[in-house]
C-alpha positions in Angstrom: -11.9 20.5 -10.9 -12.8 20.1 -7.2 -15.1 22.5 -5.3 -13.3 25.3 -3.7 -13.8 24.6 0.0 -11.6 27.5 0.9 -14.2 30.1 -0.2 -15.1 32.1 2.8 -18.1 34.4 3.6 -17.9 37.1 6.1 -20.8 36.9 8.6 -20.4 40.5 9.5 -19.5 39.8 13.1 -15.8 39.6 12.5 -16.0 35.8 12.1 -15.9 34.2 8.7 -17.9 31.1 7.7 -17.4 28.6 4.9 -19.8 28.9 2.0 -22.4 26.1 2.3 -21.3 22.9 0.6 -24.5 22.9 -1.5 -23.5 26.1 -3.2 -20.0 24.8 -4.0 -21.5 21.6 -5.3 -24.1 23.5 -7.5 -21.4 25.7 -9.0 -19.2 22.8 -9.8 -22.0 20.8 -11.3 -23.0 23.8 -13.4 -19.4 24.2 -14.6 -19.2 20.6 -15.5 -22.5 20.6 -17.3 -21.5 23.6 -19.4 -18.1 22.2 -20.2 -19.8 19.1 -21.5 -22.3 21.2 -23.4 -19.6 23.2 -25.1 -17.6 20.1 -26.0 -20.8 18.5 -27.5 -21.6 21.6 -29.5 -18.0 21.7 -30.8 -18.3 18.0 -31.9 -21.6 18.6 -33.5 -20.3 21.7 -35.4 -17.2 19.8 -36.5 -19.3 17.0 -37.9 -21.9 19.2 -39.4 -19.8 19.7 -42.6 -19.9 16.0 -43.3 -23.7 15.6 -42.8 -26.4 15.2 -45.4 -29.7 16.9 -45.1 -31.1 14.3 -42.8 -28.0 14.2 -40.7 -27.9 17.9 -40.4 -31.5 17.9 -39.3 -30.7 15.3 -36.6 -27.7 17.4 -35.5 -29.8 20.5 -35.2 -32.4 18.5 -33.2 -29.7 17.2 -30.8 -28.2 20.6 -30.4 -31.7 22.1 -29.7 -32.3 19.4 -27.1 -29.0 20.0 -25.4 -29.6 23.8 -25.4 -33.0 23.2 -23.8 -31.4 21.0 -21.1 -28.7 23.7 -20.4 -31.4 26.3 -20.1 -33.3 24.2 -17.5 -30.1 23.6 -15.5 -29.2 27.3 -15.6 -32.7 28.2 -14.4 -32.4 25.7 -11.6 -29.0 27.2 -10.6 -30.4 30.7 -10.9 -33.2 29.8 -8.5 -30.8 28.2 -6.0 -28.5 31.3 -6.1 -31.5 33.6 -5.7 -32.8 31.6 -2.7 -29.3 31.7 -1.1 -29.0 35.4 -1.7 -32.3 36.0 0.0 -31.2 34.0 3.0 -27.9 35.9 3.2 -29.8 39.2 2.8 -32.1 38.3 5.7 -29.2 37.3 7.9 -27.4 40.6 7.1 -30.5 42.6 7.9 -31.0 40.8 11.2 -27.4 41.5 12.1 -27.6 45.2 11.2 -30.8 45.4 13.4 -29.1 43.6 16.3 -25.7 45.4 16.1 -26.3 48.8 14.3 -23.2 50.5 15.6 -20.9 47.6 14.6 -22.5 47.6 11.2 -22.0 51.3 10.7 -18.4 51.0 11.9 -17.7 48.2 9.4 -19.3 50.1 6.6 -17.1 53.1 7.4 -14.0 50.9 7.5 -14.8 49.4 4.2 -15.5 52.8 2.7 -12.2 54.1 4.0 -10.4 51.1 2.4 -12.1 51.7 -0.9 -11.2 55.4 -0.8 -7.6 54.5 -0.1 -7.5 52.1 -3.0 -9.2 54.6 -5.4 -6.9 57.4 -4.3 -3.8 55.4 -5.1 -4.9 55.1 -8.8 
């Protein structure tokens, strides 16, 4: 699967910007890592029925190692996502301070759209 370069992020000023390539690359790498992890786990579980006591112990050890690797990658991804969210939050706060009337107008417009969608249900 290729990164979705079409993902857009509203900057709040009416113009939209592409999500940073780093985020798309991180998400794609995380997806690939977990697909590989799941495939490896399925293979280990399929083979577990044929293993002796020593083989089962080795399979458990390998599964534990792979789970630890996955947890590290997830922690790295979580930190990257948190850092990006903080940057976006700061950018949004700066915009609201610079353009308070535009921000209130946009919030009212979004609220009206949500109200229309909810009222139709």
